[in-house]
C-alpha atoms as a printed R data frame, in Angstrom:
    type eleno elety resid chain resno       x       y       z
1   ATOM     1    CA   MET     A     1 111.158 -36.176  62.062
2   ATOM     2    CA   SER     A     2 108.927 -33.926  64.482
3   ATOM     3    CA   TYR     A     3 109.311 -30.146  64.409
4   ATOM     4    CA   THR     A     4 109.027 -29.123  68.321
5   ATOM     5    CA   ARG     A     5 107.480 -25.428  68.849
6   ATOM     6    CA   PRO     A     6 109.642 -22.744  70.868
7   ATOM     7    CA   SER     A     7 108.449 -22.379  74.294
8   ATOM     8    CA   PRO     A     8 106.363 -19.360  74.626
9   ATOM     9    CA   LEU     A     9 108.808 -17.686  76.514
10  ATOM    10    CA   LEU     A    10 112.157 -16.734  74.065
11  ATOM    11    CA   VAL     A    11 114.241 -14.141  76.344
12  ATOM    12    CA   ASP     A    12 116.119 -15.215  79.843
13  ATOM    13    CA   VAL     A    13 115.456 -11.819  81.780
14  ATOM    14    CA   LYS     A    14 118.558 -12.438  83.512
15  ATOM    15    CA   SER     A    15 120.491 -11.305  80.937
16  ATOM    16    CA   LEU     A    16 119.160  -7.680  80.718
17  ATOM    17    CA   GLU     A    17 121.929  -7.349  83.762
18  ATOM    18    CA   ASP     A    18 124.803  -8.847  82.133
19  ATOM    19    CA   PRO     A    19 125.861  -7.607  78.774
20  ATOM    20    CA   GLN     A    20 127.243 -10.547  77.833
21  ATOM    21    CA   ARG     A    21 124.296 -12.432  78.260
22  ATOM    22    CA   LEU     A    22 122.321  -9.658  76.757
23  ATOM    23    CA   SER     A    23 124.766  -9.947  73.470
24  ATOM    24    CA   GLN     A    24 123.516 -13.472  73.371
25  ATOM    25    CA   GLU     A    25 120.056 -13.350  74.132
26  ATOM    26    CA   VAL     A    26 119.837 -10.628  71.267
27  ATOM    27    CA   ARG     A    27 121.686 -12.730  69.038
28  ATOM    28    CA   LYS     A    28 119.556 -15.550  69.854
29  ATOM    29    CA   VAL     A    29 116.160 -13.938  68.717
30  ATOM    30    CA   LEU     A    30 117.827 -12.148  65.863
31  ATOM    31    CA   SER     A    31 119.093 -15.294  64.338
32  ATOM    32    CA   LEU     A    32 115.282 -17.234  64.550
33  ATOM    33    CA   ASP     A    33 114.577 -18.896  60.900
34  ATOM    34    CA   LYS     A    34 111.516 -17.725  59.212
35  ATOM    35    CA   ARG     A    35 109.367 -20.351  60.813
36  ATOM    36    CA   ASP     A    36 110.268 -19.799  64.484
37  ATOM    37    CA   ALA     A    37 110.225 -16.153  64.091
38  ATOM    38    CA   HIS     A    38 106.794 -16.263  62.815
39  ATOM    39    CA   HIS     A    39 106.012 -18.448  65.681
40  ATOM    40    CA   LEU     A    40 106.869 -15.486  68.155
41  ATOM    41    CA   ILE     A    41 105.301 -12.828  65.974
42  ATOM    42    CA   GLY     A    42 102.242 -14.485  64.610
43  ATOM    43    CA   ASP     A    43 100.169 -11.616  63.040
44  ATOM    44    CA   THR     A    44 101.322  -8.900  64.639
45  ATOM    45    CA   SER     A    45 100.950  -6.065  62.497
46  ATOM    46    CA   LYS     A    46 103.678  -3.573  61.884
47  ATOM    47    CA   THR     A    47 101.698  -0.617  62.761
48  ATOM    48    CA   ALA     A    48 100.538  -2.281  66.683
49  ATOM    49    CA   TYR     A    49 104.341  -3.144  67.218
50  ATOM    50    CA   MET     A    50 105.413   0.320  65.964
51  ATOM    51    CA   ARG     A    51 103.126   1.879  68.245
52  ATOM    52    CA   ILE     A    52 104.247  -0.323  71.489
53  ATOM    53    CA   HIS     A    53 108.008  -0.153  70.360
54  ATOM    54    CA   GLU     A    54 107.669   3.923  70.128
55  ATOM    55    CA   VAL     A    55 106.015   4.129  73.960
56  ATOM    56    CA   ILE     A    56 108.047   1.415  75.353
57  ATOM    57    CA   ALA     A    57 111.083   2.750  74.136
58  ATOM    58    CA   THR     A    58 110.609   6.043  74.977
59  ATOM    59    CA   VAL     A    59 109.753   5.324  78.841
60  ATOM    60    CA   LEU     A    60 112.958   2.967  78.864
61  ATOM    61    CA   ASP     A    61 115.301   5.962  77.026
62  ATOM    62    CA   LYS     A    62 114.637   8.134  79.680
63  ATOM    63    CA   LEU     A    63 115.317   5.292  82.758
64  ATOM    64    CA   ALA     A    64 118.304   4.857  81.136
65  ATOM    65    CA   SER     A    65 119.374   8.234  81.369
66  ATOM    66    CA   PHE     A    66 118.521   8.649  84.885
67  ATOM    67    CA   LYS     A    67 121.088  10.515  86.486
68  ATOM    68    CA   GLU     A    68 120.169  10.726  90.385
69  ATOM    69    CA   ALA     A    69 118.408   8.641  93.052
70  ATOM    70    CA   HIS     A    70 114.737  10.722  92.954
71  ATOM    71    CA   GLU     A    71 112.310   8.322  94.336
72  ATOM    72    CA   GLU     A    72 109.741  10.837  92.768
73  ATOM    73    CA   THR     A    73 111.250  10.675  88.957
74  ATOM    74    CA   LEU     A    74 111.610   6.732  89.705
75  ATOM    75    CA   ASN     A    75 107.869   6.625  90.970
76  ATOM    76    CA   LYS     A    76 106.557   8.822  87.541
77  ATOM    77    CA   LEU     A    77 109.228   6.237  85.608
78  ATOM    78    CA   LEU     A    78 107.546   3.000  87.388
79  ATOM    79    CA   LEU     A    79 103.896   4.581  86.282
80  ATOM    80    CA   ASP     A    80 104.853   5.161  82.726
81  ATOM    81    CA   LEU     A    81 106.279   1.575  82.786
82  ATOM    82    CA   SER     A    82 102.922   0.336  84.101
83  ATOM    83    CA   ARG     A    83 101.080   1.778  81.614
84  ATOM    84    CA   THR     A    84 103.150   0.325  78.891
85  ATOM    85    CA   LEU     A    85 102.030  -2.901  79.997
86  ATOM    86    CA   ILE     A    86  98.834  -2.169  79.936
87  ATOM    87    CA   LEU     A    87  99.328  -0.959  76.268
88  ATOM    88    CA   VAL     A    88 100.843  -4.344  75.368
89  ATOM    89    CA   LYS     A    89  97.738  -6.045  76.897
90  ATOM    90    CA   TYR     A    90  95.298  -3.872  74.898
91  ATOM    91    CA   GLN     A    91  97.256  -4.689  71.757
92  ATOM    92    CA   GLN     A    92  97.317  -8.025  72.244
93  ATOM    93    CA   ALA     A    93  93.439  -8.059  73.130
94  ATOM    94    CA   ARG     A    94  92.366  -6.526  69.868
95  ATOM    95    CA   ASP     A    95  94.460  -9.229  68.705
96  ATOM    96    CA   GLN     A    96  97.121  -6.268  66.915
97  ATOM    97    CA   ILE     A    97 100.415  -8.686  68.573
98  ATOM    98    CA   SER     A    98 100.822 -12.305  68.927
99  ATOM    99    CA   ASP     A    99 100.222 -13.796  72.526
100 ATOM   100    CA   ARG     A   100 103.902 -15.106  72.464
101 ATOM   101    CA   LEU     A   101 105.511 -11.779  71.796
102 ATOM   102    CA   ALA     A   102 103.032  -9.899  74.219
103 ATOM   103    CA   SER     A   103 104.296 -12.659  76.607
104 ATOM   104    CA   ASN     A   104 108.149 -11.786  76.067
105 ATOM   105    CA   ILE     A   105 107.710  -8.025  76.022
106 ATOM   106    CA   GLU     A   106 105.476  -8.144  79.449
107 ATOM   107    CA   VAL     A   107 108.273 -10.708  80.874
108 ATOM   108    CA   VAL     A   108 111.023  -8.135  79.876
109 ATOM   109    CA   LEU     A   109 108.816  -4.980  81.299
110 ATOM   110    CA   ASN     A   110 108.376  -7.177  84.553
111 ATOM   111    CA   LYS     A   111 112.199  -6.831  85.088
112 ATOM   112    CA   VAL     A   112 112.439  -3.304  84.112
113 ATOM   113    CA   ILE     A   113 109.417  -2.961  86.728
114 ATOM   114    CA   ASP     A   114 111.000  -5.249  89.554
115 ATOM   115    CA   THR     A   115 114.423  -3.079  89.214
116 ATOM   116    CA   VAL     A   116 112.545   0.190  89.558
117 ATOM   117    CA   ASN     A   117 110.723  -0.770  92.771
118 ATOM   118    CA   ASN     A   118 113.896  -2.564  94.225
119 ATOM   119    CA   ALA     A   119 115.200   0.839  93.681
120 ATOM   120    CA   ILE     A   120 112.903   2.969  95.035
121 ATOM   121    CA   SER     A   121 111.988   0.635  98.061
122 ATOM   122    CA   ILE     A   122 115.910   1.105  98.821
123 ATOM   123    CA   LEU     A   123 115.000   4.923  98.630
124 ATOM   124    CA   ARG     A   124 112.661   4.649 101.181
125 ATOM   125    CA   LYS     A   125 114.507   2.879 103.671
126 ATOM   126    CA   GLY     A   126 117.314   5.580 103.175
127 ATOM   127    CA   GLY     A   127 119.604   3.372 101.259
128 ATOM   128    CA   SER     A   128 121.502   4.067  98.088
129 ATOM   129    CA   ILE     A   129 120.750   2.788  94.805
130 ATOM   130    CA   ASP     A   130 123.412   1.484  91.612
131 ATOM   131    CA   ILE     A   131 122.129   3.553  88.714
132 ATOM   132    CA   GLU     A   132 124.208   1.919  86.545
133 ATOM   133    CA   ALA     A   133 122.567  -1.223  87.726
134 ATOM   134    CA   ILE     A   134 119.192   0.130  86.472
135 ATOM   135    CA   ARG     A   135 121.010   1.847  83.367
136 ATOM   136    CA   ARG     A   136 121.946  -1.365  82.223
137 ATOM   137    CA   VAL     A   137 118.439  -3.151  82.568
138 ATOM   138    CA   SER     A   138 116.325  -0.256  80.633
139 ATOM   139    CA   GLU     A   139 118.985  -0.416  78.100
140 ATOM   140    CA   GLY     A   140 118.823  -4.186  77.987
141 ATOM   141    CA   ALA     A   141 115.323  -4.270  77.375
142 ATOM   142    CA   ARG     A   142 115.635  -1.688  75.074
143 ATOM   143    CA   ALA     A   143 118.016  -3.789  73.020
144 ATOM   144    CA   LEU     A   144 115.645  -6.772  73.128
145 ATOM   145    CA   LEU     A   145 112.564  -4.827  72.437
146 ATOM   146    CA   ASP     A   146 114.511  -3.241  69.287
147 ATOM   147    CA   SER     A   147 115.903  -7.048  68.583
148 ATOM   148    CA   PHE     A   148 112.059  -7.872  68.153
149 ATOM   149    CA   ALA     A   149 111.067  -5.227  66.004
150 ATOM   150    CA   VAL     A   150 113.707  -6.209  63.379
151 ATOM   151    CA   LEU     A   151 111.538  -9.805  63.376
152 ATOM   152    CA   VAL     A   152 108.436  -7.706  63.545
153 ATOM   153    CA   TYR     A   153 109.680  -5.610  60.379
154 ATOM   154    CA   MET     A   154 111.084  -8.834  58.587
155 ATOM   155    CA   TYR     A   155 108.229 -11.164  59.197
156 ATOM   156    CA   SER     A   156 104.807  -9.793  60.004
157 ATOM   157    CA   ARG     A   157 102.170  -8.786  58.024
């Protein structure tokens, strides 16, 4: 029997909008066996992931605590999110995190960035935004990031 490697993209980013689907995604990540987990995290170093996790988590936590619809605040957080993408790419280029893990983190971050960009566009047109939706997406992204952290700490070098 031959073994088929899992897809490089593990997570369904639409789950960030729905707590039930998010729960399933987190459980899927956490239930990976050692072989599949290693396929995802590769030679990711704990230190590199810890750096990435800390920076991204800080930005996501700020976004999750967002209380009022201010374009200036959202623009600042958007810049911070863009910087987190740069950090992920930098650590990937240095071979400190695996390509697959970097891809999954990027997909999650891009979903958050898209959500913030959409909110900014709505505000610029004079509309009102759903702050709870922004919170849900950022909290979901944090949960997925934390689930990746578990794998890194369990199986990395």
